One Martini backbone bead per residue (centre of mass of N, CA, C, O) as a GRO file, in nm:
protein
  220
    1MET     BB    1  10.225  12.421  15.711
    2ALA     BB    2  10.066  12.340  15.448
    3LYS     BB    3   9.823  12.408  15.248
    4PRO     BB    4   9.547  12.285  15.149
    5ILE     BB    5   9.389  12.139  14.895
    6ARG     BB    6   9.152  12.282  14.686
    7LEU     BB    7   8.834  12.122  14.606
    8LEU     BB    8   8.635  12.015  14.322
    9LEU     BB    9   8.320  11.852  14.312
   10VAL     BB   10   8.188  11.665  14.028
   11ASP     BB   11   7.849  11.528  14.077
   12ASP     BB   12   7.518  11.416  14.035
   13HIS     BB   13   7.574  11.273  14.324
   14ALA     BB   14   7.567  11.340  14.643
   15ILE     BB   15   7.668  11.072  14.771
   16VAL     BB   16   7.942  11.077  14.619
   17ARG     BB   17   8.048  11.334  14.737
   18HIS     BB   18   8.030  11.253  15.028
   19GLY     BB   19   8.222  11.005  15.008
   20LEU     BB   20   8.462  11.164  14.905
   21SER     BB   21   8.494  11.361  15.137
   22LEU     BB   22   8.554  11.137  15.347
   23LEU     BB   23   8.802  11.021  15.214
   24LEU     BB   24   8.971  11.295  15.211
   25SER     BB   25   8.958  11.365  15.521
   26LYS     BB   26   9.198  11.162  15.593
   27SER     BB   27   9.350  11.394  15.456
   28ARG     BB   28   9.536  11.702  15.504
   29GLU     BB   29   9.589  11.787  15.207
   30PHE     BB   30   9.269  11.813  15.179
   31VAL     BB   31   8.992  12.023  15.063
   32VAL     BB   32   8.651  12.095  15.029
   33ALA     BB   33   8.531  12.392  14.863
   34ALA     BB   34   8.346  12.246  14.637
   35GLU     BB   35   8.021  12.184  14.471
   36ALA     BB   36   7.877  11.979  14.187
   37GLY     BB   37   7.609  11.858  13.959
   38GLY     BB   38   7.719  12.041  13.702
   39VAL     BB   39   7.842  12.232  13.462
   40GLN     BB   40   7.745  12.518  13.538
   41GLU     BB   41   7.801  12.501  13.835
   42ALA     BB   42   8.102  12.450  13.818
   43LEU     BB   43   8.181  12.708  13.674
   44ALA     BB   44   8.084  12.890  13.905
   45ARG     BB   45   8.273  12.771  14.120
   46VAL     BB   46   8.537  12.831  13.996
   47LYS     BB   47   8.495  13.142  13.986
   48LYS     BB   48   8.440  13.175  14.304
   49ARG     BB   49   8.662  12.955  14.454
   50ALA     BB   50   8.928  12.881  14.328
   51PRO     BB   51   9.053  12.605  14.290
   52ASP     BB   52   9.321  12.371  14.259
   53ALA     BB   53   9.118  12.129  14.193
   54ALA     BB   54   8.941  11.877  13.993
   55ILE     BB   55   8.665  11.649  14.029
   56ILE     BB   56   8.530  11.449  13.755
   57ASP     BB   57   8.254  11.350  13.599
   58LEU     BB   58   8.116  11.234  13.297
   59SER     BB   59   7.820  11.223  13.415
   60MET     BB   60   7.550  11.463  13.361
   61LYS     BB   61   7.254  11.640  13.363
   62ASP     BB   62   7.390  11.898  13.155
   63GLY     BB   63   7.631  11.702  13.057
   64SER     BB   64   7.977  11.670  12.997
   65GLY     BB   65   8.278  11.625  13.130
   66LEU     BB   66   8.440  11.680  12.872
   67ASP     BB   67   8.318  11.968  12.826
   68LEU     BB   68   8.409  12.079  13.105
   69ILE     BB   69   8.712  12.049  13.066
   70ARG     BB   70   8.736  12.227  12.805
   71GLU     BB   71   8.629  12.486  12.948
   72ILE     BB   72   8.833  12.501  13.173
   73LYS     BB   73   9.091  12.517  12.988
   74LYS     BB   74   8.996  12.776  12.853
   75LEU     BB   75   8.947  12.959  13.135
   76HIS     BB   76   9.150  12.749  13.324
   77PRO     BB   77   9.446  12.624  13.244
   78ASP     BB   78   9.573  12.574  13.558
   79LEU     BB   79   9.341  12.361  13.614
   80PRO     BB   80   9.328  12.066  13.743
   81CYS     BB   81   9.194  11.744  13.613
   82LEU     BB   82   9.005  11.475  13.757
   83VAL     BB   83   8.886  11.167  13.674
   84LEU     BB   84   8.567  11.018  13.812
   85SER     BB   85   8.459  10.692  13.702
   86MET     BB   86   8.258  10.414  13.584
   87HIS     BB   87   8.392  10.413  13.332
   88ASP     BB   88   8.593  10.263  13.112
   89GLU     BB   89   8.918  10.343  13.086
   90LEU     BB   90   8.985  10.205  12.795
   91GLU     BB   91   8.766  10.402  12.660
   92TYR     BB   92   8.798  10.708  12.821
   93ALA     BB   93   9.089  10.808  12.899
   94ASP     BB   94   9.185  10.927  12.629
   95ARG     BB   95   8.954  11.136  12.600
   96ALA     BB   96   9.018  11.289  12.860
   97LEU     BB   97   9.310  11.368  12.805
   98ARG     BB   98   9.245  11.522  12.535
   99ALA     BB   99   9.056  11.738  12.681
  100GLY     BB  100   9.266  11.789  12.970
  101ALA     BB  101   9.317  11.582  13.152
  102ARG     BB  102   9.541  11.441  13.424
  103GLY     BB  103   9.332  11.202  13.490
  104TYR     BB  104   9.222  10.851  13.578
  105VAL     BB  105   8.945  10.720  13.778
  106MET     BB  106   8.797  10.465  13.919
  107LYS     BB  107   8.556  10.426  14.148
  108GLU     BB  108   8.639  10.133  14.245
  109ASN     BB  109   8.950  10.270  14.316
  110ALA     BB  110   8.948  10.529  14.494
  111ASP     BB  111   9.044  10.430  14.782
  112GLU     BB  112   9.343  10.356  14.660
  113VAL     BB  113   9.417  10.625  14.441
  114ILE     BB  114   9.329  10.923  14.474
  115VAL     BB  115   9.567  11.054  14.630
  116GLU     BB  116   9.787  10.978  14.420
  117ALA     BB  117   9.651  11.128  14.182
  118LEU     BB  118   9.654  11.410  14.298
  119ARG     BB  119   9.950  11.436  14.350
  120ALA     BB  120  10.032  11.404  14.053
  121VAL     BB  121   9.870  11.649  13.927
  122MET     BB  122  10.004  11.864  14.111
  123ARG     BB  123  10.299  11.793  13.984
  124GLY     BB  124  10.222  11.775  13.658
  125GLU     BB  125  10.108  11.494  13.617
  126VAL     BB  126  10.006  11.185  13.491
  127TYR     BB  127   9.726  10.980  13.554
  128ALA     BB  128   9.751  10.619  13.529
  129SER     BB  129   9.699  10.312  13.479
  130PRO     BB  130   9.881  10.064  13.368
  131ASP     BB  131   9.692   9.982  13.134
  132VAL     BB  132   9.675  10.277  13.007
  133ALA     BB  133   9.982  10.323  12.977
  134ALA     BB  134  10.032  10.093  12.786
  135ARG     BB  135   9.833  10.178  12.562
  136MET     BB  136   9.964  10.457  12.502
  137LEU     BB  137  10.236  10.350  12.420
  138GLN     BB  138  10.130  10.177  12.184
  139GLN     BB  139  10.014  10.424  12.025
  140VAL     BB  140  10.282  10.565  11.978
  141ALA     BB  141  10.419  10.338  11.831
  142ASN     BB  142  10.219  10.316  11.597
  143GLU     BB  143  10.239  10.609  11.503
  144SER     BB  144  10.545  10.597  11.446
  145THR     BB  145  10.523  10.378  11.229
  146ALA     BB  146  10.340  10.523  11.040
  147ASP     BB  147  10.506  10.763  10.986
  148GLU     BB  148  10.751  10.619  10.869
  149SER     BB  149  10.594  10.493  10.634
  150GLU     BB  150  10.497  10.759  10.503
  151LYS     BB  151  10.786  10.855  10.443
  152GLY     BB  152  10.850  10.614  10.251
  153ILE     BB  153  10.611  10.666  10.051
  154ALA     BB  154  10.709  10.960   9.966
  155SER     BB  155  10.977  10.838   9.819
  156LEU     BB  156  10.817  10.750   9.598
  157THR     BB  157  10.745  10.706   9.288
  158ASP     BB  158  10.490  10.703   9.076
  159ARG     BB  159  10.542  10.419   8.979
  160GLU     BB  160  10.586  10.284   9.256
  161LYS     BB  161  10.297  10.351   9.359
  162GLU     BB  162  10.142  10.186   9.145
  163ILE     BB  163  10.274   9.917   9.223
  164PHE     BB  164  10.205   9.919   9.527
  165ARG     BB  165   9.897   9.920   9.483
  166SER     BB  166   9.878   9.663   9.309
  167LEU     BB  167   9.976   9.480   9.535
  168GLY     BB  168   9.745   9.555   9.740
  169GLU     BB  169   9.524   9.441   9.515
  170GLY     BB  170   9.663   9.149   9.409
  171LEU     BB  171   9.882   9.178   9.193
  172THR     BB  172  10.082   9.041   8.983
  173THR     BB  173  10.360   9.084   8.807
  174LYS     BB  174  10.227   9.017   8.532
  175LYS     BB  175   9.974   9.208   8.564
  176ILE     BB  176  10.140   9.470   8.600
  177ALA     BB  177  10.293   9.457   8.330
  178GLU     BB  178  10.043   9.463   8.156
  179HIS     BB  179   9.906   9.726   8.261
  180PHE     BB  180  10.183   9.913   8.211
  181GLY     BB  181  10.386   9.799   7.978
  182LEU     BB  182  10.585   9.593   8.116
  183SER     BB  183  10.827   9.419   8.233
  184ALA     BB  184  10.890   9.191   8.475
  185ARG     BB  185  11.171   9.297   8.539
  186THR     BB  186  11.089   9.594   8.597
  187VAL     BB  187  10.892   9.528   8.829
  188GLU     BB  188  11.123   9.400   9.008
  189VAL     BB  189  11.291   9.660   9.037
  190HIS     BB  190  11.069   9.819   9.182
  191ARG     BB  191  11.025   9.624   9.416
  192SER     BB  192  11.309   9.653   9.533
  193SER     BB  193  11.295   9.960   9.577
  194ILE     BB  194  11.056   9.963   9.763
  195LYS     BB  195  11.169   9.772   9.985
  196ARG     BB  196  11.403   9.956  10.062
  197LYS     BB  197  11.249  10.224  10.136
  198LEU     BB  198  11.055  10.049  10.343
  199MET     BB  199  11.210   9.831  10.502
  200CYS     BB  200  11.183   9.540  10.394
  201GLU     BB  201  11.268   9.207  10.446
  202ASP     BB  202  11.038   9.103  10.240
  203GLY     BB  203  10.779   9.024  10.035
  204ALA     BB  204  10.563   8.981  10.256
  205GLN     BB  205  10.590   9.257  10.389
  206LEU     BB  206  10.528   9.422  10.134
  207LEU     BB  207  10.239   9.323  10.102
  208ARG     BB  208  10.132   9.408  10.381
  209GLU     BB  209  10.198   9.722  10.327
  210ALA     BB  210  10.018   9.747  10.078
  211VAL     BB  211   9.746   9.670  10.199
  212ARG     BB  212   9.747   9.878  10.433
  213TRP     BB  213   9.758  10.129  10.240
  214VAL     BB  214   9.502  10.069  10.073
  215GLU     BB  215   9.303  10.074  10.312
  216ALA     BB  216   9.373  10.361  10.424
  217THR     BB  217   9.289  10.520  10.164
  218LYS     BB  218   9.001  10.430  10.164
  219GLU     BB  219   8.918  10.551  10.442
  220SER     BB  220   9.017  10.858  10.357
   0.00000   0.00000   0.00000
């Protein structure tokens, strides 16, 4: 029979740690090797007890669970961390995963999914609820679309970028022609070239992309 996975529980409420220990004791796969109520205590427990995994709350008396996760990943990169928190996962899960956590579980759902989540992180997987997973996939899709858009913009000539920016600022073909001393026909030729390079289906999409680009460059 395989040795049980040794866990470190990090939460600033002893009653929560006690309840979690009772919950995990129902499975012979896990054993609580150490507990901690704060960041510094947790780091000391990791060094002394060498747990196989850590379950970490985000709010602690002497710091942030996110900071603790970052420190653990720096000092003990092979130690998987699973966040167990009352904070809304749609707001904090992405931040936790970026800090180095391997999963995120809401306390209100712990009795249903904590064992499944621990099994996943111990297999080297990332655990997230369906809602968080869907949101992360959407973010990846959005970032990919933005990357492709930037590649297309990089292919524009200097004149095309000037016209593209003018479109995003709301100027008409006539105004753009007057501003740059060009004929309306020349501006339309540039518009067609921009639309082709950015793979816009029609003029309306070209205008939307131009407005989005202008707004993005203002923010940066």
